[in-house]
KOLDORO-116220 format. One record per residue: x, y, z of N, C-alpha, C in turn. Coordinates in Angstrom, 1 decimal. Atoms other than C-alpha are relative to their C-alpha. Example, Ala and Ser with C-alpha at 12.3 -4.5 7.8 and 13.67 -1.06 7.14 Angstrom:
% KOLDORO-116220
0.9,-1.2,0.0,12.3,-4.5,7.8,0.9,1.2,0.0 $
-0.9,-1.1,0.0,13.7,-1.1,7.1,-0.8,1.1,0.8 $
This chain:
% KOLDORO-116220
0.3,0.4,1.3,-19.3,95.6,-106.0,-0.7,1.1,-0.7 $
0.6,-1.0,0.8,-21.0,97.6,-108.8,-1.5,0.0,0.1 $
1.4,0.0,0.1,-24.5,98.8,-109.1,-0.5,-0.7,-1.2 $
0.6,0.6,1.1,-26.8,96.8,-111.3,-0.8,1.1,-0.8 $
0.8,-1.0,0.7,-28.6,98.7,-114.1,-1.4,0.1,0.6 $
1.3,0.0,-0.6,-31.9,97.8,-112.4,0.0,1.0,1.2 $
-0.1,-0.8,-1.1,-30.7,99.5,-109.2,0.1,1.5,-0.4 $
-0.2,-1.4,0.4,-29.6,102.6,-111.1,-1.3,0.6,-0.6 $
1.3,-0.5,0.5,-32.9,102.9,-113.0,-1.0,0.3,1.1 $
0.9,-0.2,-1.1,-34.8,102.5,-109.7,0.3,1.3,0.8 $
-0.5,-1.1,-0.8,-32.8,105.3,-108.1,-0.2,1.4,-0.8 $
0.1,-1.2,0.8,-33.4,107.8,-110.9,-1.1,-0.1,-1.1 $
1.0,0.0,1.1,-35.6,108.8,-113.8,0.7,0.1,-1.4 $
-0.7,0.0,1.3,-32.9,108.5,-116.5,-0.5,-1.2,-0.9 $
0.5,1.0,1.0,-33.7,106.5,-119.7,1.2,-0.9,-0.5 $
-1.1,0.8,0.5,-30.2,105.2,-120.4,1.2,0.0,1.0 $
-1.2,0.0,-0.9,-27.2,104.0,-118.3,1.1,-0.8,-0.8 $
-1.1,0.8,0.6,-23.8,102.6,-119.3,0.6,-0.8,1.2 $
-0.6,1.0,-1.0,-22.2,99.6,-117.5,1.4,0.5,0.5 $
-1.4,-0.3,-0.4,-18.7,101.0,-117.6,0.5,1.3,-0.6 $
-0.7,-1.1,0.5,-16.5,104.0,-118.1,1.4,-0.5,-0.3 $
-1.2,0.5,0.4,-13.4,103.2,-120.1,0.9,1.2,-0.4 $
-1.0,-1.0,0.3,-10.5,105.7,-120.0,1.2,-0.6,-0.7 $
-1.2,0.4,0.7,-7.8,105.2,-122.6,0.9,1.2,0.1 $
-0.9,-1.1,-0.3,-4.9,107.3,-121.5,1.4,-0.2,-0.6 $
-1.4,0.0,0.5,-1.5,108.2,-123.0,0.7,1.1,0.8 $
-0.9,-0.9,-0.8,1.3,109.8,-120.9,1.3,0.2,-0.8 $
-1.2,-0.3,0.8,4.1,111.5,-122.7,1.0,0.8,0.8 $
-1.1,-0.7,-0.7,7.5,112.9,-121.6,0.0,-0.3,1.5 $
0.0,0.5,-1.4,7.4,110.8,-118.4,1.4,-0.2,0.5 $
-1.3,0.3,-0.6,10.3,110.1,-116.0,0.3,-1.5,-0.5 $
-0.4,1.3,0.4,12.0,107.1,-117.7,0.4,-1.0,1.1 $
-0.3,0.9,-1.2,13.3,105.8,-114.4,-1.2,-0.6,0.7 $
1.3,0.5,-0.6,9.8,105.5,-113.0,-0.6,-1.0,-0.9 $
0.6,1.0,1.0,8.5,103.8,-116.2,0.7,-1.3,-0.1 $
-0.8,1.2,0.2,11.3,101.3,-116.1,0.2,-0.7,1.4 $
-0.1,0.6,-1.3,10.8,100.4,-112.4,-1.3,-0.8,0.2 $
1.2,0.8,-0.2,8.4,97.5,-111.9,-0.6,0.3,1.4 $
0.5,-0.3,-1.3,8.2,98.4,-108.2,-0.8,1.3,0.0 $
0.7,-1.3,0.0,7.2,102.0,-108.9,-1.3,-0.1,-0.8 $
1.2,0.1,0.8,4.8,101.2,-111.7,-1.1,-0.8,0.7 $
1.0,0.9,-0.7,3.1,98.4,-109.7,-0.6,0.9,1.2 $
0.5,-0.8,-1.1,2.8,100.7,-106.6,-0.9,1.1,-0.5 $
0.9,-1.1,0.5,1.4,103.6,-108.6,-1.3,-0.5,-0.6 $
1.2,0.5,0.6,-1.1,101.5,-110.4,-0.9,-0.5,1.1 $
0.8,0.4,-1.1,-2.3,100.0,-107.1,-0.5,1.2,0.8 $
0.5,-1.2,-0.7,-2.4,103.4,-105.4,-1.0,0.7,-0.8 $
1.0,-0.7,0.8,-4.3,104.8,-108.4,-1.4,-0.7,0.1 $
1.2,0.7,-0.2,-6.9,102.1,-108.0,-0.7,0.4,1.4 $
0.5,-0.4,-1.3,-7.3,102.9,-104.3,-0.5,1.4,0.0 $
0.3,-1.4,0.1,-7.3,106.6,-105.0,-1.4,0.3,-0.6 $
1.3,-0.2,0.7,-10.3,106.3,-107.4,-1.1,-0.7,0.7 $
1.0,0.6,-0.7,-12.2,104.2,-104.9,-0.3,-1.5,-0.4 $
0.2,1.4,0.4,-11.8,100.7,-106.4,0.4,-1.0,1.1 $
-0.3,1.1,-0.9,-11.6,97.4,-104.6,1.0,-0.9,-0.8 $
-1.0,0.8,0.7,-8.4,95.5,-105.6,-0.3,-1.5,0.3 $
0.3,1.4,-0.1,-8.9,91.8,-106.3,1.3,-0.8,-0.2 $
-1.3,0.7,0.4,-5.5,90.8,-107.9,0.8,0.9,-0.8 $
-0.9,-0.8,0.8,-2.5,92.2,-109.6,1.1,-1.0,-0.7 $
-1.0,0.8,0.7,0.1,90.9,-112.1,0.9,1.0,-0.8 $
-0.9,-0.9,0.7,3.2,92.9,-113.4,1.2,-0.8,-0.5 $
-1.2,0.7,0.6,6.1,91.9,-115.7,1.0,1.1,-0.4 $
-1.1,-0.9,0.4,9.4,93.6,-116.3,0.6,-0.6,-1.3 $
-0.6,0.5,1.3,10.7,93.3,-119.9,1.5,0.3,0.0 $
-1.4,-0.2,0.2,14.4,93.1,-120.9,0.2,0.5,-1.4 $
-0.7,-0.8,-1.0,16.0,95.5,-121.6,-0.8,1.0,0.8 $
0.8,-0.9,-0.8,13.2,97.8,-120.4,-1.4,-0.1,-0.4 $
1.5,0.0,0.2,9.5,98.3,-120.1,-0.7,-0.9,1.0 $
0.8,0.7,-1.0,6.8,97.2,-117.7,-1.4,-0.1,-0.6 $
1.4,0.2,0.3,3.4,95.7,-118.4,-0.7,-0.5,1.3 $
0.7,0.5,-1.2,0.8,95.1,-115.7,-1.5,0.3,0.0 $
1.5,-0.1,-0.1,-2.8,94.8,-114.7,-0.3,-0.1,1.5 $
0.6,0.1,-1.3,-4.7,95.5,-111.5,-1.4,-0.4,-0.2 $
1.4,0.4,0.1,-7.9,93.5,-111.4,-0.7,0.6,1.2 $
0.8,-0.6,-1.1,-10.5,95.4,-109.4,-1.4,-0.6,-0.1 $
1.4,0.5,0.0,-14.0,94.4,-108.4,-0.9,0.7,-1.0 $
0.7,-0.9,0.9,-15.2,97.2,-110.7,0.5,-0.2,-1.4 $
-0.5,0.3,1.3,-13.1,95.9,-113.7,1.5,-0.1,0.0 $
-1.5,0.1,0.1,-9.4,96.6,-114.4,0.7,1.3,-0.3 $
-0.9,-1.1,0.4,-6.5,99.0,-114.7,1.2,-0.7,-0.6 $
-1.2,0.6,0.7,-3.7,98.1,-117.2,0.9,1.0,-0.5 $
-1.0,-0.9,0.4,-0.5,99.6,-118.3,1.1,-0.7,-0.8 $
-1.2,0.4,0.6,2.4,99.2,-120.7,0.9,1.2,-0.2 $
-0.9,-1.1,0.1,5.5,101.4,-120.6,1.1,-0.2,-1.0 $
-1.2,-0.1,0.9,8.2,102.4,-123.1,0.9,1.1,0.6 $
-0.8,-1.0,-0.7,10.7,104.1,-120.8,1.0,0.7,-0.9 $
-0.9,-0.6,1.0,13.1,104.7,-123.7,-0.6,1.1,-0.8 $
0.8,-1.0,0.7,10.4,106.9,-125.2,-0.7,1.0,1.0 $
0.7,-0.8,-1.0,9.1,108.4,-121.9,-1.5,-0.1,-0.1 $
1.4,0.1,0.3,5.7,107.0,-122.8,-0.7,-1.2,0.7 $
0.8,1.1,-0.6,3.0,104.9,-121.1,-1.4,0.0,-0.6 $
1.4,0.2,0.5,-0.3,103.6,-122.5,-0.7,-0.7,1.2 $
0.7,0.5,-1.2,-2.9,103.0,-119.7,-1.5,-0.1,-0.4 $
1.4,0.4,0.2,-6.3,101.4,-119.8,-0.7,0.0,1.4 $
0.7,-0.1,-1.3,-8.7,102.4,-116.9,-1.4,-0.3,-0.2 $
1.4,0.4,0.2,-12.0,100.5,-117.0,-0.7,-0.3,1.3 $
0.8,0.2,-1.2,-14.5,100.8,-114.2,-1.4,-0.1,-0.3 $
1.5,0.2,0.2,-18.1,99.7,-113.9,-0.7,0.5,1.3 $
0.8,-0.5,-1.1,-20.8,101.1,-111.7,0.3,1.4,0.3 $
-0.1,-1.4,-0.4,-20.8,104.4,-109.8,1.0,0.2,1.1 $
-0.9,-0.1,-1.2,-18.3,103.6,-107.0,1.3,0.8,-0.3 $
-1.3,-0.6,0.2,-15.1,104.7,-108.6,0.0,0.8,-1.4 $
-0.2,-0.9,1.2,-14.0,107.3,-111.2,1.4,-0.2,-0.6 $
-1.3,0.3,0.7,-11.3,106.3,-113.7,0.8,1.3,-0.2 $
-0.7,-1.3,0.3,-10.4,110.0,-114.3,0.8,0.4,1.3 $
-0.8,-0.2,-1.2,-9.2,110.2,-110.7,1.3,-0.8,-0.1 $
-1.2,0.9,0.2,-6.8,107.3,-111.4,0.9,0.7,-1.1 $
-0.8,-0.7,1.1,-5.7,109.2,-114.6,0.8,1.1,0.5 $
-0.7,-1.2,-0.6,-4.8,112.4,-112.7,1.1,-0.5,0.9 $
-1.0,0.5,-1.0,-3.0,110.4,-110.0,1.2,-0.5,-0.8 $
-1.1,0.6,0.8,-0.9,108.5,-112.6,0.8,1.1,-0.8 $
-0.6,-1.1,0.7,-0.2,111.7,-114.6,1.0,0.7,0.9 $
-0.9,-0.6,-1.0,1.3,113.2,-111.5,1.2,-0.9,0.4 $
-1.1,0.9,-0.5,3.3,110.1,-110.3,1.0,-0.3,-1.1 $
-0.9,0.3,1.1,4.8,109.5,-113.8,0.7,1.3,-0.5 $
-0.6,-1.3,0.4,5.8,113.2,-114.0,-0.2,0.3,-1.5 $
0.3,-0.1,1.4,4.1,113.3,-117.4,-0.2,1.5,-0.3 $
0.1,-1.4,0.4,4.6,116.7,-119.1,-1.2,0.2,-0.9 $
1.2,-0.1,0.9,1.8,116.0,-121.6,-0.7,-1.3,0.1 $
0.9,1.2,-0.1,-1.1,113.6,-121.4,-1.3,0.2,-0.7 $
1.4,-0.1,0.6,-4.4,112.8,-123.1,-0.8,-1.2,0.4 $
0.8,1.2,-0.2,-7.3,110.5,-122.5,-1.3,0.2,-0.8 $
1.3,0.0,0.5,-10.5,109.5,-124.2,-0.8,-0.9,0.9 $
0.9,0.7,-0.8,-13.4,108.4,-122.1,-1.2,-0.6,-0.8 $
1.1,0.7,0.7,-15.9,105.9,-123.5,-1.0,-0.5,0.9 $
1.1,0.7,-0.7,-19.3,104.7,-122.4,0.0,-1.4,-0.6 $
0.1,1.4,0.4,-19.4,100.9,-122.5,-1.2,-0.7,0.5 $
1.2,0.8,-0.4,-22.4,98.6,-122.4,-1.2,0.9,0.3 $
1.1,-0.9,-0.2,-25.2,101.0,-122.9,-1.3,-0.8,0.1 $
1.3,0.7,-0.3,-28.6,99.9,-121.5,-1.1,1.0,0.0 $
1.2,-1.0,0.0,-32.0,101.6,-122.1,-1.0,-0.6,1.0 $
1.1,0.3,-0.9,-34.8,101.6,-119.6,-1.1,-0.8,-0.7 $
1.0,0.7,0.8,-37.2,100.4,-122.4,0.3,-1.5,-0.1 $
-0.3,1.4,0.3,-35.4,97.1,-123.2,0.7,-0.7,1.2 $
-0.8,0.6,-1.1,-33.2,96.5,-120.1,1.0,-1.0,-0.6 $
-1.0,0.8,0.7,-30.7,95.0,-122.6,1.1,0.9,-0.5 $
-1.1,-0.8,0.5,-27.3,96.1,-123.8,-0.3,0.3,-1.5 $
0.3,-0.4,1.4,-27.8,98.1,-127.0,1.2,-0.4,-0.9 $
-1.1,0.4,0.9,-25.8,96.7,-129.9,0.4,1.2,-0.9 $
-0.6,-1.1,0.7,-24.0,99.8,-131.0,1.4,0.3,0.5 $
-1.4,-0.3,-0.5,-20.4,101.0,-130.8,-0.1,0.9,1.3 $
-0.1,-0.8,-1.2,-19.4,102.6,-127.5,0.0,1.5,-0.4 $
0.1,-1.4,0.2,-19.9,106.4,-127.2,1.2,0.7,0.7 $
-1.0,-0.8,-0.6,-17.1,108.9,-126.6,-0.7,1.0,0.9 $
0.6,-1.0,-1.0,-18.0,110.8,-123.4,0.8,1.2,0.0 $
-0.8,-1.2,-0.2,-15.0,113.1,-123.3,1.4,-0.3,-0.5 $
-1.4,0.1,0.4,-11.5,113.7,-124.8,0.7,1.2,0.5 $
-0.8,-1.1,-0.6,-8.9,115.7,-123.0,1.5,-0.2,-0.5 $
-1.4,0.0,0.3,-5.4,116.7,-124.1,0.6,1.1,0.9 $
-0.6,-1.0,-0.9,-3.2,118.4,-121.5,1.5,-0.1,-0.1 $
Protein backbone atom coordinates (compact mmCIF):
# COMPACT_ATOMS: atom_id res chain seq x y z
CA UNK A 1 0.00 0.00 0.00
CA UNK A 2 1.04 3.65 -0.16
CA UNK A 3 2.69 5.82 2.47
CA UNK A 4 0.37 8.16 4.34
CA UNK A 5 1.29 11.87 4.40
CA UNK A 6 1.86 11.59 8.16
CA UNK A 7 4.42 8.80 7.57
CA UNK A 8 6.19 10.88 4.92
CA UNK A 9 6.33 13.98 7.14
CA UNK A 10 7.67 11.93 10.07
CA UNK A 11 10.47 10.48 7.91
CA UNK A 12 11.69 13.85 6.61
CA UNK A 13 11.81 17.58 7.22
CA UNK A 14 9.98 18.60 4.05
CA UNK A 15 7.07 21.03 4.30
CA UNK A 16 4.93 19.74 1.43
CA UNK A 17 4.08 16.35 -0.08
CA UNK A 18 1.85 15.25 -2.90
CA UNK A 19 -0.40 12.23 -2.71
CA UNK A 20 0.16 11.15 -6.27
CA UNK A 21 2.20 11.45 -9.44
CA UNK A 22 0.10 11.58 -12.58
CA UNK A 23 1.87 11.00 -15.88
CA UNK A 24 -0.18 11.86 -18.97
CA UNK A 25 1.62 10.21 -21.88
CA UNK A 26 1.25 10.27 -25.63
CA UNK A 27 2.91 7.73 -27.90
CA UNK A 28 3.23 8.53 -31.61
CA UNK A 29 4.22 6.46 -34.65
CA UNK A 30 3.71 3.19 -32.78
CA UNK A 31 3.42 -0.28 -34.26
CA UNK A 32 -0.26 -0.43 -35.34
CA UNK A 33 -0.39 -4.23 -34.98
CA UNK A 34 0.61 -3.94 -31.33
CA UNK A 35 -1.90 -1.17 -30.65
CA UNK A 36 -4.67 -3.24 -32.24
CA UNK A 37 -3.95 -6.39 -30.24
CA UNK A 38 -5.92 -6.61 -27.01
CA UNK A 39 -3.59 -9.40 -25.86
CA UNK A 40 -0.42 -7.33 -26.39
CA UNK A 41 -1.85 -4.09 -24.99
CA UNK A 42 -3.13 -5.89 -21.88
CA UNK A 43 0.16 -7.75 -21.39
CA UNK A 44 2.27 -4.61 -21.79
CA UNK A 45 0.08 -2.57 -19.45
CA UNK A 46 0.26 -5.31 -16.79
CA UNK A 47 4.01 -5.70 -17.31
CA UNK A 48 4.51 -1.91 -17.07
CA UNK A 49 2.69 -1.91 -13.72
CA UNK A 50 4.95 -4.67 -12.41
CA UNK A 51 8.03 -3.02 -13.88
CA UNK A 52 7.36 0.24 -12.00
CA UNK A 53 6.82 -1.61 -8.71
CA UNK A 54 3.03 -1.50 -8.51
CA UNK A 55 0.70 -4.07 -6.96
CA UNK A 56 -2.01 -5.19 -9.40
CA UNK A 57 -5.53 -5.42 -8.00
CA UNK A 58 -7.69 -5.84 -11.12
CA UNK A 59 -7.72 -5.29 -14.89
CA UNK A 60 -10.29 -4.66 -17.61
CA UNK A 61 -9.65 -4.32 -21.36
CA UNK A 62 -11.96 -3.93 -24.36
CA UNK A 63 -11.36 -4.39 -28.10
CA UNK A 64 -13.28 -2.00 -30.34
CA UNK A 65 -14.52 -2.76 -33.85
CA UNK A 66 -12.99 -2.25 -36.32
CA UNK A 67 -9.91 -1.33 -34.26
CA UNK A 68 -8.61 0.14 -31.02
CA UNK A 69 -8.17 -1.02 -27.45
CA UNK A 70 -9.09 0.63 -24.16
CA UNK A 71 -8.13 -0.70 -20.80
CA UNK A 72 -7.27 -0.07 -17.22
CA UNK A 73 -5.06 -1.80 -14.68
CA UNK A 74 -6.17 -0.99 -11.15
CA UNK A 75 -3.19 -1.00 -8.83
CA UNK A 76 -3.04 -0.64 -5.05
CA UNK A 77 -1.26 2.64 -5.75
CA UNK A 78 -4.01 3.94 -8.17
CA UNK A 79 -4.34 3.07 -11.89
CA UNK A 80 -2.82 2.78 -15.36
CA UNK A 81 -5.18 3.39 -18.30
CA UNK A 82 -4.87 3.38 -22.09
CA UNK A 83 -6.77 4.06 -25.29
CA UNK A 84 -5.25 3.23 -28.69
CA UNK A 85 -5.84 4.45 -32.23
CA UNK A 86 -3.92 1.83 -34.27
CA UNK A 87 -5.00 3.42 -37.56
CA UNK A 88 -3.07 6.52 -36.44
CA UNK A 89 -0.23 4.74 -34.66
CA UNK A 90 -1.19 6.63 -31.50
CA UNK A 91 -1.85 5.73 -27.87
CA UNK A 92 -2.98 7.97 -24.99
CA UNK A 93 -1.89 6.63 -21.61
CA UNK A 94 -2.70 7.71 -18.07
CA UNK A 95 -0.28 6.56 -15.34
CA UNK A 96 -1.36 7.59 -11.84
CA UNK A 97 0.52 6.33 -8.80
CA UNK A 98 0.30 7.31 -5.14
CA UNK A 99 2.94 7.05 -2.46
CA UNK A 100 6.63 6.40 -2.97
CA UNK A 101 6.63 2.70 -3.88
CA UNK A 102 6.36 3.01 -7.65
CA UNK A 103 7.44 5.45 -10.35
CA UNK A 104 5.07 6.05 -13.29
CA UNK A 105 7.97 7.25 -15.45
CA UNK A 106 9.35 3.70 -15.36
CA UNK A 107 6.02 2.47 -16.80
CA UNK A 108 6.18 5.24 -19.43
CA UNK A 109 9.65 4.17 -20.63
CA UNK A 110 8.59 0.50 -20.65
CA UNK A 111 5.50 1.21 -22.78
CA UNK A 112 7.40 3.52 -25.13
CA UNK A 113 9.71 0.62 -25.90
CA UNK A 114 7.01 -2.07 -26.17
CA UNK A 115 4.81 0.05 -28.48
CA UNK A 116 7.87 0.82 -30.68
CA UNK A 117 6.99 4.50 -30.35
CA UNK A 118 9.20 6.68 -32.56
CA UNK A 119 8.11 9.83 -30.72
CA UNK A 120 6.56 10.24 -27.30
CA UNK A 121 5.82 12.88 -24.70
CA UNK A 122 4.58 13.10 -21.16
CA UNK A 123 3.53 15.64 -18.60
CA UNK A 124 3.95 14.72 -14.95
CA UNK A 125 1.63 16.36 -12.45
CA UNK A 126 1.62 16.57 -8.66
CA UNK A 127 -1.81 15.60 -7.34
CA UNK A 128 -3.23 16.13 -3.86
CA UNK A 129 -0.72 18.56 -2.37
CA UNK A 130 -0.58 18.51 1.45
CA UNK A 131 1.34 20.95 3.64
CA UNK A 132 2.90 20.11 7.00
CA UNK A 133 1.14 23.14 8.57
CA UNK A 134 -2.42 22.10 7.79
CA UNK A 135 -2.15 18.35 7.05
CA UNK A 136 -4.99 18.95 4.58
CA UNK A 137 -5.14 18.80 0.81
CA UNK A 138 -4.48 22.28 -0.55
CA UNK A 139 -7.28 23.57 -2.77
CA UNK A 140 -5.30 24.59 -5.81
CA UNK A 141 -4.78 23.12 -9.26
CA UNK A 142 -2.22 20.38 -9.60
CA UNK A 143 1.35 21.42 -10.35
CA UNK A 144 3.30 20.36 -13.40
CA UNK A 145 6.42 18.59 -12.19
CA UNK A 146 7.99 17.77 -15.54
CA UNK A 147 7.29 17.77 -19.28
CA UNK A 148 9.30 15.66 -21.70
CA UNK A 149 9.12 15.32 -25.49
CA UNK A 150 11.26 12.65 -27.10
